[in-house]
Every structure is written in C-alpha cells, then in structure tokens.
C-alpha positions in Angstrom: 0.0 0.0 0.0 1.3 3.4 -0.9 1.2 6.5 1.3 -1.2 8.0 -1.3 -3.6 5.3 -0.7 -3.3 5.9 3.0 -4.1 9.5 2.4 -7.2 8.7 0.5 -8.4 6.0 2.9 -7.9 8.3 5.9 -9.8 11.1 4.3 -12.6 8.8 3.3 -12.7 7.4 6.8 -13.0 11.0 8.1 -16.0 11.5 5.8 -17.7 8.4 7.0 -17.3 9.5 10.6 -19.0 12.8 9.7 -22.1 11.0 8.5 -21.2 10.2 4.9 -20.0 13.6 3.7 -17.2 13.6 1.2 -13.9 13.1 3.1 -11.3 14.4 0.6 -11.4 18.2 0.8 -12.1 20.2 -2.3 -14.1 18.0 -4.6 -17.5 19.3 -3.4 -16.4 22.9 -3.2 -15.1 22.8 -6.8 -18.6 22.2 -8.1 -19.6 25.8 -7.5 -20.1 28.4 -10.2 -17.7 31.0 -11.6 -14.2 29.9 -12.5 -14.9 26.3 -11.3 -16.6 25.6 -14.6 -19.8 24.3 -13.2 -23.4 25.4 -14.0 -24.3 28.9 -12.7 -27.5 29.0 -10.7 -29.6 32.1 -10.1 -32.5 32.8 -7.7 -35.8 34.3 -8.8 -34.3 37.8 -8.6 -31.6 36.8 -11.0 -28.8 36.8 -8.4 -26.2 34.1 -8.6 -26.6 31.5 -5.8 -23.8 29.7 -3.9 -21.1 32.2 -4.9 -19.3 31.3 -1.6 -18.7 27.8 -2.9 -16.5 29.0 -5.7 -13.1 27.7 -4.5 -10.0 26.3 -6.0 -9.4 22.6 -6.1 -7.6 22.4 -2.8 -10.1 24.3 -0.7 -13.1 23.0 1.2 -16.5 24.5 1.9 -17.1 25.0 5.7 -19.8 22.4 5.7 -17.4 19.8 4.2 -14.4 20.4 6.4 -13.2 17.4 8.5 -14.2 17.8 12.1 -12.7 14.6 13.5 -9.1 13.4 13.9 -8.2 10.6 11.6 -6.9 7.8 13.9 -3.5 7.3 12.1 -2.8 11.0 12.1 -4.0 11.3 15.7 -1.5 8.6 16.7 1.4 10.5 15.0 0.2 13.8 16.7 0.2 12.1 20.1 3.7 10.7 19.7 5.0 14.1 18.6 3.4 15.7 21.6 4.9 13.1 23.9 8.3 13.7 22.4 8.1 17.5 22.6 6.4 17.8 26.0 7.6 14.8 27.9 11.0 14.1 26.4 9.7 10.7 25.4 11.2 8.4 22.9 9.2 7.8 19.7 10.1 4.2 19.3 8.7 3.5 22.8 5.6 5.6 22.6 4.5 4.8 19.0 3.7 1.0 19.4 1.5 1.7 22.5 -0.4 4.5 20.7 -1.0 2.2 17.7 -2.4 -0.5 20.0 -4.5 2.1 22.0 -6.2 3.3 18.8 -6.6 -0.1 17.3 -4.9 0.7 14.0 -4.7 -2.0 11.4 -1.5 -2.8 9.6 -2.0 -0.3 6.8 -2.8 2.6 9.1 -0.1 1.6 11.5 2.4 1.9 8.6 1.0 5.3 7.6 1.3 6.5 11.2 4.8 5.2 11.5 6.0 6.9 8.3 4.3 10.1 9.3 5.7 10.1 12.8 9.3 9.3 12.1 9.4 11.4 8.9 8.1 14.5 10.7 10.6 14.0 13.6 13.6 13.4 11.3 13.0 16.4 9.1 11.9 18.7 12.0 14.7 21.2 11.5 14.1 21.6 7.8 10.3 21.8 8.3 10.7 24.4 11.0 12.8 26.5 8.6 10.1 26.3 6.0 7.4 27.1 8.6 9.3 30.1 9.8 8.9 31.8 6.4 5.1 31.1 6.5 4.2 32.2 10.0 3.9 35.8 11.0 5.6 35.3 14.4 8.6 33.4 15.8 7.9 29.7 16.0 8.8 29.8 19.7 5.6 31.9 20.2 3.3 29.3 18.7 1.5 26.8 20.9 3.7 23.7 20.9 0.7 21.6 19.9 0.0 23.8 16.9 3.6 23.5 15.8 3.5 19.7 16.0 0.3 19.7 13.9 2.0 21.9 11.4 5.0 19.6 11.2 2.8 16.7 10.4 1.0 18.7 7.7 4.3 19.8 6.1 5.6 16.2 6.0 2.4 15.0 4.3 2.6 17.9 1.8 6.3 17.7 0.9 7.5 14.2 1.6 4.6 11.8 1.3 2.4 10.8 -1.6 -0.7 12.2 0.2 -2.8 14.3 -2.1 -2.6 18.0 -1.2 -6.3 18.3 -0.5 -6.2 15.3 1.8 -3.2 16.6 3.6 -4.8 20.0 4.2 -8.2 18.7 5.1 -7.1 16.0 7.5 -4.4 18.2 9.2 -6.9 21.0 9.7 -9.5 18.4 11.0 -6.9 17.1 13.4 -6.2 20.6 14.7 -9.9 21.4 15.0 -10.6 18.1 16.9 -7.7 18.1 19.4 -6.6 21.8 19.6 -9.6 24.0 18.7 -11.4 25.8 16.0 -9.4 28.9 16.3 -6.0 27.3 15.9 -7.3 25.2 13.0 -7.7 28.4 11.0 -4.0 29.2 11.5 -3.0 25.7 10.5 -5.1 26.0 7.4 -3.6 29.3 6.3 0.0 28.3 7.0 -0.2 25.0 5.3 -1.6 26.6 2.2 1.5 28.7 2.0 3.7 25.6 2.4 1.8 23.8 -0.3 2.6 26.6 -2.8 6.1 25.1 -3.4 7.4 21.5 -3.5 10.3 20.4 -1.2 13.0 21.1 -3.8 11.8 24.6 -4.4 11.7 25.3 -0.7 15.3 24.0 -0.3 16.5 26.2 -3.1 14.9 29.2 -1.4 16.2 28.3 2.1 19.8 27.8 0.9 20.0 30.6 -1.6 23.2 32.6 -1.0 24.6 30.1 1.6 28.2 29.2 0.9 29.0 27.4 4.1 28.8 23.7 3.2 28.0 22.6 6.8 25.1 25.0 7.1 23.8 24.1 3.7 23.9 20.4 4.4 22.2 21.0 7.8 19.2 22.5 6.0 19.1 20.1 3.1 19.4 17.0 5.2 17.8 18.0 8.5 20.7 17.6 10.8 21.9 20.2 13.3 25.1 21.9 12.2 27.2 20.6 15.0 26.3 17.0 14.0 27.1 17.6 10.4 30.4 19.0 11.4 31.1 16.1 13.7 30.2 13.5 11.1 32.6 15.2 8.6 35.4 15.1 11.1 34.7 11.4 11.9 34.9 10.5 8.2 38.2 12.1 7.9 39.5 10.6 11.1 38.9 7.2 9.7 40.5 7.9 6.4 37.3 8.4 4.4 36.6 11.1 1.9 34.6 14.1 3.4 32.4 14.0 0.3 30.7 10.9 1.7 28.9 13.2 4.1 25.9 13.5 1.8 25.5 9.8 1.6 25.9 9.5 5.3 23.3 12.1 6.1 20.9 10.6 3.6 21.4 7.2 5.2 20.5 8.7 8.5 17.2 9.9 7.0 16.3 6.6 5.5 13.7 4.4 7.3 15.7 1.6 8.9 15.0 -2.0 8.4 14.3 -4.3 11.4 17.3 -6.5 12.3 16.8 -9.8 14.0 19.4 -12.1 15.6 19.0 -15.7 16.5 20.9 -16.4 19.7 23.6 -18.9 18.9 22.7 -22.4 20.0 19.2 -21.3 21.0 17.4 -19.4 18.3 16.1 -20.3 14.8 15.2 -17.9 12.1 13.0 -20.3 10.1 9.8 -18.7 11.5 11.1 -15.2 10.6 11.9 -16.3 7.0 8.4 -17.8 6.7 7.1 -14.4 7.8 8.9 -12.6 4.9 12.2 -11.7 6.6 15.4 -12.1 4.4 18.8 -13.3 5.5 21.1 -10.6 6.8 24.2 -10.0 4.7 26.5 -8.5 7.3 26.5 -11.1 10.1 25.5 -14.7 10.7 22.2 -15.7 12.3 20.6 -12.4 11.3 17.5 -11.5 9.4 16.1 -8.2 7.9 12.6 -6.9 7.4 10.9 -3.5 6.7 8.6 -3.9 9.6 5.5 -5.7 10.8 4.2 -7.0 14.1 7.2 -8.9 15.6 5.0 -10.0 18.5 3.4 -12.6 16.2 6.7 -14.5 16.1 6.9 -17.1 18.8 10.7 -17.1 18.7 10.7 -13.4 19.5 8.2 -13.8 22.3 10.4 -16.6 23.8 13.5 -14.4 23.5 15.6 -16.8 21.5 15.3 -14.4 18.5 15.8 -10.8 19.3 15.6 -7.4 17.6 19.2 -6.0 17.4 21.0 -3.9 14.8 23.5 -5.8 12.7 26.3 -3.4 13.8 25.7 -4.3 17.4 25.7 -8.0 16.6 29.0 -7.6 14.7 30.9 -5.8 17.5 29.8 -8.4 20.1 30.9 -11.2 17.8 34.2 -9.5 17.2 35.0 -9.4 20.9 33.8 -13.0 21.3 36.0 -14.2 18.5 39.3 -12.3 19.1 42.2 -14.4 20.4 43.0 -14.1 24.1 45.9 -15.7 25.9 44.6 -15.2 29.4 43.0 -18.6 29.7 45.9 -20.8 28.6 45.8 -22.5 32.0 42.7 -24.3 30.9 40.4 -22.3 33.3 36.9 -21.4 32.1 36.8 -17.9 30.6 35.0 -15.2 32.5 33.4 -12.4 30.4 32.2 -9.0 31.6 29.6 -6.6 30.0 30.4 -3.5 32.0 27.3 -1.4 30.8 24.8 -4.1 30.0 21.4 -2.3 30.0 19.0 -2.8 28.4 20.6 -6.2 27.5 20.8 -6.7 23.8 24.5 -7.2 23.5 24.6 -9.0 26.8 22.1 -11.6 25.5 24.2 -12.3 22.4 27.5 -12.4 24.5 25.9 -14.7 27.1 24.8 -17.1 24.3 28.3 -17.0 22.7 29.8 -17.5 26.2 27.7 -20.6 26.8 28.9 -22.1 23.6 32.5 -21.7 24.8 31.7 -22.9 28.3 32.4 -19.4 29.5 30.4 -17.3 32.0 29.2 -13.7 31.7 28.8 -11.0 34.3 26.3 -8.4 33.1 26.6 -5.2 35.0 24.1 -2.4 35.0 24.0 0.5 37.5 20.2 1.4 37.2 18.0 -1.2 38.9 15.1 -0.9 36.4 17.5 -1.4 33.5 19.1 -4.3 35.4 15.7 -6.0 35.4 15.6 -5.5 31.6 18.9 -7.2 31.4 17.6 -10.2 33.3 14.6 -10.4 31.0 16.9 -10.3 28.0 19.0 -13.1 29.4 16.1 -15.3 30.5 16.2 -17.6 27.5 19.9 -18.4 28.1 20.9 -21.2 30.6 21.1 -19.4 33.9 24.4 -21.0 34.9 26.0 -19.0 32.0 25.4 -15.6 33.4 24.8 -13.3 36.4 23.4 -9.8 36.6 25.1 -7.3 38.9 23.5 -4.0 39.8 26.2 -1.4 40.5 28.6 1.2 39.2 30.8 -0.3 36.5 33.6 2.1 37.6 34.0 0.1 40.8 34.5 -3.3 39.1 38.1 -2.8 38.2 39.0 -2.0 41.7 36.9 -4.7 43.3 37.8 -7.5 40.8 41.2 -6.6 39.3 42.5 -9.0 36.6 39.4 -11.2 36.8 38.0 -11.3 33.3 39.2 -12.6 29.9 36.9 -10.5 27.7 35.3 -7.2 28.7 32.8 -5.2 26.7 32.5 -1.4 27.5 29.4 -0.4 25.5 29.9 3.2 26.8 27.1 5.7 27.4 27.3 8.1 24.5 25.3 10.6 22.4 23.9 7.9 20.2 24.7 9.8 17.0 25.3 6.5 15.2 21.6 5.5 15.7 19.8 8.6 14.4 17.9 6.4 11.9 16.2 4.6 14.8 15.9 7.5 17.2 14.8 10.4 15.0 14.2 12.8 17.8 17.7 12.4 19.2 19.3 14.8 16.6 17.2 17.7 17.9 17.5 16.7 21.6 21.2 16.2 21.8 23.6 19.1 22.2 27.3 19.5 21.6 27.7 20.0 25.4 26.6 16.4 25.9 29.8 15.2 24.3 31.9 16.9 26.9 29.7 15.9 29.7 29.9 12.2 28.8 33.7 12.2 28.3 34.8 11.7 31.9 32.4 8.8 32.4 33.5 7.1 29.2 37.2 7.4 30.3 36.5 6.1 33.8 34.6 3.1 32.5 37.3 2.2 30.1 40.0 2.6 32.9 37.9 0.3 35.1 37.6 -2.3 32.3 41.4 -2.3 31.7 41.9 -2.9 35.4 39.4 -5.7 35.4 40.8 -7.6 32.4 43.3 -10.4 32.9 46.8 -10.1 31.4 46.4 -11.5 27.9 42.7 -10.6 27.9 40.9 -8.1 25.6 38.7 -5.1 26.3 36.3 -3.9 23.6 35.5 -0.2 23.8 32.3 0.3 21.8 30.0 3.3 21.2 27.0 3.9 19.0 28.5 7.2 17.9 31.2 8.1 15.4 32.1 11.4 17.2 35.9 11.6 17.5 35.7 12.9 21.0 33.7 9.9 22.1 35.7 7.3 20.3 39.3 7.8 19.1 40.1 10.5 21.7 38.9 8.3 24.6 41.0 5.3 23.5 44.1 7.4 22.8 43.8 8.9 26.3 43.7 5.5 27.8 46.6 4.2 25.8 48.8 7.2 26.8 48.1 6.5 30.5 49.1 2.9 30.5 52.2 1.0 29.4 50.7 -2.5 29.8 48.2 -2.4 26.9 48.2 -2.5 23.1 45.7 -2.1 20.3 44.4 -5.2 18.4 43.3 -4.7 14.8 39.6 -4.1 15.3 38.9 -4.0 11.5 40.4 -7.5 11.1 38.3 -8.7 14.0 35.1 -7.3 12.4 36.1 -8.9 9.1 36.6 -12.3 10.8 33.2 -12.0 12.5 31.3 -11.0 9.3 29.7 -13.1 6.7 31.8 -11.7 3.8 35.1 -11.6 5.7 35.6 -8.2 4.1 33.6 -5.5 6.0 36.2 -3.0 5.1 35.6 -1.1 8.3 38.1 1.7 9.1 40.4 3.3 6.5 39.8 3.2 2.8 42.3 5.8 1.8 45.7 6.8 3.3 46.1 5.5 6.8 45.6 8.0 9.6 48.5 7.6 12.1 47.3 5.8 15.3 43.7 5.4 14.0 44.1 2.4 11.6 43.7 -0.1 14.4 40.3 1.2 15.4 37.2 0.5 13.3 34.0 2.3 12.4 30.8 1.0 10.8 28.8 3.4 8.7 25.0 3.5 7.8 25.7 4.5 4.2 28.2 1.6 3.7 27.2 -1.2 6.0 23.4 -0.4 6.4 24.0 -0.6 10.1 24.2 1.8 13.0 27.5 3.8 13.1 29.2 1.5 15.7 32.7 2.3 16.7 35.0 -0.4 18.2 38.5 -0.5 19.6 40.1 -3.7 20.9 42.7 -3.3 23.6 44.8 -6.3 24.9 46.5 -6.2 28.3 50.0 -7.4 28.0 51.3 -10.1 30.3 
C-alpha cells in the first residue's frame, strides 16, 4: 500500500465519521459556479446563488471540512506531543499508541511513516514554517507547531494528495486543539503547499556558501552534528564528500534487524514471515517492519531485535584471540554497561557455547531488570546480573575477566535512523559531559581484564571525542596495553570476511587499528570499536 492510498483512505474514513460527507477536501467545493466551470444558478431575482462555494481545487467548503481526527494522524500527533512535551522516545511511545487506537497494519504503517518522517526532518520543516508564520515559531502553541510539522511532512514528503493533507491536518487541529488554531493551521499549510520540497530547499539555501550550514538545512541535521560527522569520516581515512550519503542514510527508514541467539534461536519462522537473511553477520534477518510479536521465537527471547552493527561488534569481541585462559580455566566475560541487555544476551549465548560465563553489570535497577529479562532464554548457569557502578569493578575485581565489553554511554549519534528525535534533543555540550564517564569506565575495564585478555570499547557514535580520543587517552596513561586490529576482528566475524571497516584511503597515524561502521556503507548503525589487549 502506498502513502497516497493511506491519504485517500484516511480522508474517506473522516468523511464516513462525519455521517457520509465527502472526506477528501475540495471536490464538493469545486462544483460551485464561476471559475470552477460548473453550472451557474440564479434565484428568482436573477442573483447568482452559492457564490461562496467557488473555490480552487484544494479548498473545502465550511460544511465539508473534516471535524474529526483521523486515527492514524492522531497517533502521529500524540507521539510528537509526547516527544516534545515529555522528552519521550518515539520508538517506545508509538507502538503503545498504535495499540490504543486499534490501527490496522495499513494505518499503522502510515502513522509510523508520518511520525518518524516529521521527527527526522523537523529542523528543515521548521525553517520552512518560519517563512510562512507571521511570528517566531517559539511563540506558537507547541501543539499547533507539532500539527504543522505533520502537515508539512504530508505535503512535501509523502504521496498524500494536497487536498487530503490539508483537510485532514486541519481536521486534526480542530478536533484536538480547537477551531481557532485550525484556521491558523489551514492558512500556514496553504502557503507551504505553494512550493514543493526542492523549491523550498533552493529558497532556504540561496546565498549560503557554508557547506555545513547548507547540508544542515538540506538533510535536516543540526550543524554541530554535520560538522562532527565530517570530522569522523576524515579521522577514519574516508573522503569528506561521503557526508551527503551518510546524512541521507540517517534519514532513510531503517529495516528491522533480528538475531537468533547462537545455539538457542532459529530464524525459520522469521523467514516464513517474509524476513530475508542478513548480509553482514551470521544468524541475522532483515525486514521492513510488521508486528514482531506474532513470532513465537521473538516472544520466547531466542530471537531478538538487534541492529546488525551491534551484533557484529559483540561477535568481534567473542572471536578475538585471548591468551589469558591458557591454563585451561573457564573464561570469564564482563559486560560493563549491559542495559537494556541486547549485546549482553548475544554475549551470554556465545559464552555458553564456549563454556564461559558472563557477568552483566548495569547501574540502574530498572535497567538491570531488563537485562535479566533479555538473558532469561539463556541457561542461567552461564550468566549473572550485577546492579552497580561499573567504575567500581576494576578496583573490586582486578584482573578477573578474559573479555570485557565497554558499551559506553554516548550521544547515540550513530543511531539517528532509529531515534529520529535524538538529533534535535542532543547538544554539543553532551559530548563533553559524557567524556569523563567514558574514560573512567574504560579505565575500570582495563583494570578488570586479565593479562592476555581483551577489552572492547564500543560506542553507538562516530564522534571523534567519544571514540578515538577516549581510546588514545587510555593508551597514553598505560604501558601494559596494546591495540588489536579491530577492523580485522570485524572482518573475521562478518559473513563476507571483508567488512572494510576503518580506513579506505591513506592511513591516519594511530587510527588504523580502530574501526567504524557506517550507515551508508554497512546499512547498520554507526558503531565504533577499539580492541585493547592487556600485556602479560
């Protein structure tokens, strides 16, 4: 089903709820006299009747305007309000709202596309709206602004007919905000509809010579993120011209990635449901969406939703050679920042296959419970969950673990495809605030690993200050560690054996041993990994 069909069906549904009136705005109104081309009617005195119904094709007579909120658009509006007003995460709110309003698969798809699209492109849409509103956007009621963003996305980026986008967005505003604001929404969106997206972008970027600022507007990323991504590409030896492809990949709707836990899960059910085999990593599957709850293997926890990049870095750590267990003792693994448990589950399953044991540490009690739930399908003698500060483990358990994962708290800039609101919520200051914690966690991990063991420092961010700079600082402070080739470890863990993570051009001194996955190259989140072995 196309988005255009969703637009028609939603408009028709609105008409049915109004007692059978025509749902798509404009058709009835265009039948008036005058320039509409219809039959002119006069009363007994010879005066033309129904002159007020003479409208252009995209206008709607007052009696025909939608007065109810289309359920799919209402879901999208409620999610945007939760994100704006409550700092909620769209991926957590959206499924609950879809269930609450009882959307079928078609309307759920429409609501999802509308929600995520409006959130991703918010910066660009706000720039357009700023030229169409007679006051600063900050002075608008936030609910009105969210309704406008939904309308702009339908008009400029979805195949929803203009009349349906206008009629349904105005109807939404009238139903949930009020009759007065709906007039403003109608007037503003008519101005937006006068140009298509390419024309708006030409107007907004006219005279701009700063490539970062221009890319920020054209690809809906804050300038500081565009600048950071450019720096990250260069730091890993890639051409800065790749920035366009990278930003476009950030704006593409992500596919759903599944992983079958090794030795426990089976993807046969997923393949029967239309998933396709993943191309990056073993035991993975891909899909454009759908209700995953219908898969018994997902409900049981033996098959899990997890980005392919996350799967690959976990497998790289599990597969890298360690010399700490040469005495024949069972390997002990540590996930220092385990919540909410995705990588911990994969590591625990891999550990069980090697007769190893995993300690999954998480400081927040509610997230520690999520880790326990994620690990529930794995034999319980293969893992233990600890609730506590990971910075204490190195001191409390020095030299105790063969393999340590530090999936450090970060800005999450590598997962903007999946968390569309994050690009507008995060600030450059967040990078500096997270830096000390990242360094302390890595230092604790290096204390906790055995001589001959390996630490994997991983972030879902390509930002140089969260990745390369943290690792380099740690290496300068210690004389008992060395870098292991992370790109080679990713290659060894991948299906192709040639992920080509890291440098593709001239080597950057000191950086070539670290590796970075990219959405525009690997169709995964932008996961960074450095592998550090303790000598001894």
